[in-house]
Backbone as a printed PyTorch tensor [residue, N CA C, xyz], in Angstrom:
tensor([[[  0.8420,  -1.1740,   0.0000],
         [  0.0000,   0.0000,   0.0000],
         [  0.8910,   1.2440,   0.0000]],

        [[  0.4210,   2.2840,  -0.6710],
         [  1.1890,   3.5120,  -0.7370],
         [  0.2950,   4.6950,  -0.4310]],

        [[  0.9070,   5.8550,  -0.2020],
         [  0.1630,   7.0590,   0.1160],
         [  0.0110,   7.9300,  -1.1280]],

        [[ -1.1460,   8.5700,  -1.2390],
         [ -1.3990,   9.5430,  -2.2900],
         [ -1.6460,  10.8680,  -1.5890]],

        [[ -0.9310,  11.9060,  -2.0230],
         [ -1.0170,  13.2170,  -1.3970],
         [ -2.1530,  14.0200,  -2.0320]],

        [[ -3.3460,  13.8890,  -1.4860],
         [ -4.5210,  14.5990,  -2.0040],
         [ -4.3380,  16.0960,  -1.7690]],

        [[ -4.5850,  16.9430,  -2.7790],
         [ -4.4450,  18.3910,  -2.6040],
         [ -5.3780,  18.9620,  -1.5350]],

        [[ -6.5160,  18.3140,  -1.2720],
         [ -7.4620,  18.7960,  -0.2630],
         [ -7.2250,  18.1760,   1.1140]],

        [[ -6.9470,  16.8840,   1.1550],
         [ -6.9300,  16.1380,   2.4120],
         [ -5.5340,  15.8160,   2.9370]],

        [[ -4.5160,  15.9850,   2.1180],
         [ -3.1670,  15.6080,   2.5120],
         [ -2.9050,  14.1420,   2.2020]],

        [[ -1.8000,  13.5840,   2.7110],
         [ -1.4500,  12.1880,   2.4200],
         [ -2.5000,  11.2120,   2.9620]],

        [[ -2.9820,  10.3400,   2.0700],
         [ -3.9810,   9.3500,   2.4440],
         [ -3.6040,   8.0010,   1.8540]],

        [[ -4.1000,   6.9340,   2.4390],
         [ -3.8340,   5.5790,   1.9590],
         [ -4.4410,   5.3900,   0.5730]],

        [[ -3.7530,   4.6530,  -0.2490],
         [ -4.2100,   4.3750,  -1.6130],
         [ -5.5870,   3.7250,  -1.6110]],

        [[ -5.9440,   3.0150,  -0.5570],
         [ -7.2370,   2.3330,  -0.4800],
         [ -8.4120,   3.3090,  -0.5040]],

        [[ -8.1860,   4.5910,  -0.2050],
         [ -9.2490,   5.5910,  -0.2540],
         [ -9.5470,   6.0510,  -1.6770]],

        [[ -8.6860,   5.7020,  -2.6270],
         [ -8.7880,   6.2000,  -3.9920],
         [ -9.2090,   5.0850,  -4.9440]],

        [[ -9.8250,   5.4910,  -6.0560],
         [-10.2330,   4.5510,  -7.0870],
         [ -9.5830,   4.9640,  -8.4000]],

        [[ -8.8920,   4.0300,  -9.0320],
         [ -8.3160,   4.2730, -10.3480],
         [ -9.4520,   4.2780, -11.3600]],

        [[ -9.5040,   5.2980, -12.1870],
         [-10.5590,   5.3700, -13.1990],
         [-10.0560,   4.9380, -14.5670]],

        [[ -9.0150,   5.5840, -15.0870],
         [ -8.4980,   5.2590, -16.4190],
         [ -7.2660,   6.0950, -16.7200]],

        [[ -6.4720,   5.6560, -17.7110],
         [ -5.3800,   6.5160, -18.1750],
         [ -5.9670,   7.7560, -18.8440]],

        [[ -5.3300,   8.8870, -18.6690],
         [ -5.8110,  10.1400, -19.2550],
         [ -5.9140,  10.0280, -20.7730]],

        [[ -5.0270,   9.2750, -21.3900],
         [ -5.0320,   9.1540, -22.8560],
         [ -6.2860,   8.4800, -23.4100]],

        [[ -7.0960,   7.8640, -22.5590],
         [ -8.3160,   7.2020, -23.0320],
         [ -9.5640,   8.0570, -22.8360]],

        [[ -9.3910,   9.3340, -22.5730],
         [-10.5190,  10.2470, -22.4370],
         [-10.6620,  11.0030, -23.7580]],

        [[-11.8360,  10.9250, -24.3410],
         [-12.0810,  11.5190, -25.6550],
         [-13.2990,  12.4210, -25.6040]],

        [[-13.3950,  13.3330, -26.5670],
         [-14.5750,  14.1860, -26.6730],
         [-15.7130,  13.3900, -27.3210]],

        [[-16.9160,  13.8630, -27.1590],
         [-18.0810,  13.1420, -27.6700],
         [-18.1470,  13.1160, -29.1940]],

        [[-17.4370,  14.0060, -29.8590],
         [-17.4850,  14.0400, -31.3230],
         [-16.3240,  13.2880, -31.9830]],

        [[-15.5880,  12.4940, -31.2170],
         [-14.4980,  11.6990, -31.7870],
         [-15.0810,  10.6030, -32.6710]],

        [[-14.5560,  10.4590, -33.8840],
         [-15.0760,   9.4140, -34.7850],
         [-14.9200,   8.0120, -34.1890]],

        [[-15.8780,   7.1510, -34.4640],
         [-15.8940,   5.7970, -33.9190],
         [-14.6340,   5.0190, -34.2630]],

        [[-14.1730,   5.1150, -35.5010],
         [-12.9710,   4.3760, -35.9110],
         [-11.7630,   4.7900, -35.0790]],

        [[-11.6500,   6.0750, -34.7990],
         [-10.5330,   6.5610, -33.9790],
         [-10.6520,   6.0620, -32.5460]],

        [[-11.8710,   6.0570, -32.0140],
         [-12.0830,   5.5360, -30.6580],
         [-11.6780,   4.0770, -30.5490]],

        [[-12.1290,   3.2640, -31.4860],
         [-11.8190,   1.8320, -31.4670],
         [-10.3120,   1.6260, -31.5390]],

        [[ -9.6520,   2.3540, -32.4250],
         [ -8.2010,   2.2010, -32.5720],
         [ -7.4610,   2.5970, -31.2950]],

        [[ -7.8220,   3.7300, -30.7140],
         [ -7.1020,   4.2170, -29.5340],
         [ -7.4220,   3.4230, -28.2650]],

        [[ -8.6280,   2.8840, -28.1660],
         [ -8.9950,   2.1460, -26.9570],
         [ -8.5590,   0.6860, -26.9810]],

        [[ -8.5930,   0.0640, -28.1600],
         [ -8.3560,  -1.3720, -28.2160],
         [ -7.0240,  -1.7790, -28.8180]],

        [[ -6.3100,  -0.8560, -29.4430],
         [ -5.0110,  -1.2160, -30.0220],
         [ -3.8840,  -0.3750, -29.4510]],

        [[ -4.1370,   0.3000, -28.3580],
         [ -3.0960,   1.1450, -27.7770],
         [ -2.0110,   0.2890, -27.1290]],

        [[ -0.8450,   0.8710, -27.0190],
         [  0.2600,   0.1540, -26.3820],
         [  0.1350,   0.2920, -24.8710]],

        [[  0.8420,  -0.5340, -24.1690],
         [  0.8610,  -0.4780, -22.7130],
         [  2.3290,  -0.4210, -22.2710]],

        [[  2.9930,   0.7040, -22.5540],
         [  4.4250,   0.7790, -22.2740],
         [  4.7250,   0.8970, -20.7800]],

        [[  5.9130,   0.4710, -20.4260],
         [  6.3840,   0.6680, -19.0550],
         [  6.8660,   2.1070, -18.9270]],

        [[  6.6970,   2.6620, -17.7570],
         [  7.1540,   4.0300, -17.5240],
         [  6.0790,   4.8660, -16.8710]],

        [[  6.2310,   6.1720, -16.9760],
         [  5.3070,   7.0970, -16.3250],
         [  4.0110,   7.1800, -17.1210]],

        [[  2.8960,   7.0810, -16.4140],
         [  1.5700,   7.1330, -17.0180],
         [  0.7570,   8.2180, -16.3200]],

        [[  0.0790,   9.0600, -17.1050],
         [ -0.8490,  10.0480, -16.5530],
         [ -2.1890,   9.3390, -16.3750]],

        [[ -2.7170,   9.3500, -15.1520],
         [ -3.9230,   8.5830, -14.8440],
         [ -4.9600,   9.4490, -14.1350]],

        [[ -6.2140,   9.0980, -14.3160],
         [ -7.3110,   9.7660, -13.6400],
         [ -7.7480,   8.8980, -12.4630]],

        [[ -7.7090,   9.4710, -11.2660],
         [ -8.1110,   8.7830, -10.0420],
         [ -9.1870,   9.6170,  -9.3500]],

        [[ -9.9660,   8.9840,  -8.4800],
         [-10.9940,   9.6720,  -7.7120],
         [-10.7940,   9.3700,  -6.2370]],

        [[-10.8530,  10.4020,  -5.3960],
         [-10.7280,  10.2150,  -3.9520],
         [-12.1050,   9.7920,  -3.4220]],

        [[-12.4510,   8.5430,  -3.6370],
         [-13.7930,   8.0160,  -3.3740],
         [-14.1570,   8.0120,  -1.8920]],

        [[-13.2080,   7.7630,  -1.0190],
         [-13.5020,   7.6830,   0.4190],
         [-12.9280,   8.8820,   1.1640]],

        [[-12.9650,  10.0160,   0.4930],
         [-12.4610,  11.2530,   1.0800],
         [-13.2450,  12.4240,   0.5330]],

        [[-12.5560,  13.3710,  -0.0460],
         [-13.1930,  14.5970,  -0.5380],
         [-13.8930,  14.4210,  -1.8800]],

        [[-13.7390,  13.2650,  -2.5070],
         [-14.3510,  12.9150,  -3.7920],
         [-13.8110,  13.7230,  -4.9670]],

        [[-12.6710,  14.3080,  -4.7920],
         [-12.0560,  15.0730,  -5.8810],
         [-11.5180,  14.1350,  -6.9570]],

        [[-11.5180,  14.6220,  -8.1990],
         [-10.8970,  13.9080,  -9.3120],
         [ -9.4670,  14.3920,  -9.4080]],

        [[ -8.5360,  13.4590,  -9.5250],
         [ -7.1170,  13.7970,  -9.5300],
         [ -6.4210,  13.2390, -10.7540]],

        [[ -5.4380,  13.9860, -11.2530],
         [ -4.5330,  13.4660, -12.2690],
         [ -3.2810,  13.0540, -11.5050]],

        [[ -2.9410,  11.7790, -11.6210],
         [ -1.7670,  11.2570, -10.9300],
         [ -0.7930,  10.7330, -11.9810]],

        [[  0.4290,  11.2270, -11.9410],
         [  1.4940,  10.7140, -12.8000],
         [  2.2190,   9.6490, -11.9960]],

        [[  2.1290,   8.3960, -12.4730],
         [  2.6290,   7.2530, -11.7190],
         [  3.4650,   6.3600, -12.6250]],

        [[  4.5550,   5.8280, -12.0840],
         [  5.3840,   4.8900, -12.8390],
         [  4.7050,   3.5250, -12.7800]],

        [[  4.4530,   2.9280, -13.9430],
         [  3.6720,   1.6900, -13.9960],
         [  4.4090,   0.4520, -13.5070]],

        [[  5.7060,   0.5190, -13.3700],
         [  6.4650,  -0.6330, -12.8790],
         [  6.7090,  -0.5280, -11.3770]],

        [[  7.1780,   0.6220, -10.9360],
         [  7.5200,   0.7910,  -9.5240],
         [  6.3680,   1.3420,  -8.6810]],

        [[  5.3390,   1.8600,  -9.3450],
         [  4.1790,   2.4880,  -8.7010],
         [  4.5390,   3.7480,  -7.9290]],

        [[  5.7120,   4.3120,  -8.1780],
         [  6.1110,   5.5630,  -7.5420],
         [  5.2770,   6.6870,  -8.1470]],

        [[  4.6970,   7.5200,  -7.2800],
         [  3.8930,   8.6470,  -7.7310],
         [  4.8060,   9.8510,  -7.9130]],

        [[  4.7970,  10.4050,  -9.1100],
         [  5.6520,  11.5420,  -9.4460],
         [  4.9540,  12.8550,  -9.1660]],

        [[  3.6520,  12.9380,  -9.4790],
         [  2.8990,  14.1810,  -9.2870],
         [  1.4250,  13.8820,  -9.0580]],

        [[  0.7910,  14.7580,  -8.2760],
         [ -0.6570,  14.6820,  -8.0400],
         [ -1.2110,  16.0870,  -8.2070]],

        [[ -2.2870,  16.2220,  -8.9700],
         [ -2.9230,  17.5190,  -9.1760],
         [ -4.4170,  17.3110,  -9.3380]],

        [[ -5.1800,  18.3580,  -9.0240],
         [ -6.6160,  18.2930,  -9.2690],
         [ -6.8390,  18.1580, -10.7710]],

        [[ -7.8260,  17.3540, -11.1620],
         [ -8.1150,  17.1260, -12.5650],
         [ -8.7350,  18.3800, -13.1650]],

        [[ -8.1510,  18.8250, -14.2630],
         [ -8.6820,  19.9590, -15.0030],
         [ -8.7890,  19.5210, -16.4540]],

        [[ -9.9830,  19.1300, -16.9100],
         [-10.1090,  18.5960, -18.2650],
         [ -9.9380,  19.6180, -19.3700]],

        [[ -9.8990,  20.9070, -19.0450],
         [ -9.7230,  21.9290, -20.0820],
         [ -8.3240,  21.8320, -20.6590]],

        [[ -8.1960,  21.9770, -21.9880],
         [ -6.8670,  21.8590, -22.6260],
         [ -5.9220,  22.9610, -22.2540]]])
């Protein structure tokens, strides 16, 4: 188990959070179907740092962008989710 430093609540156990999805799998509603299928089902799963969307489900319920290394699970950065480009 590891700690996630929530911007609202401070360091909390990972068990309070829910992994939602990699940020790269979030698309706008007008994305063509062929592009969605290609990006969702044929994407690579490389080792290294991944930008992920998490939710503080058992805390403040904030949506967070967490940059995490997929092999070591070391968290590099935590920020409130801001979907605006």
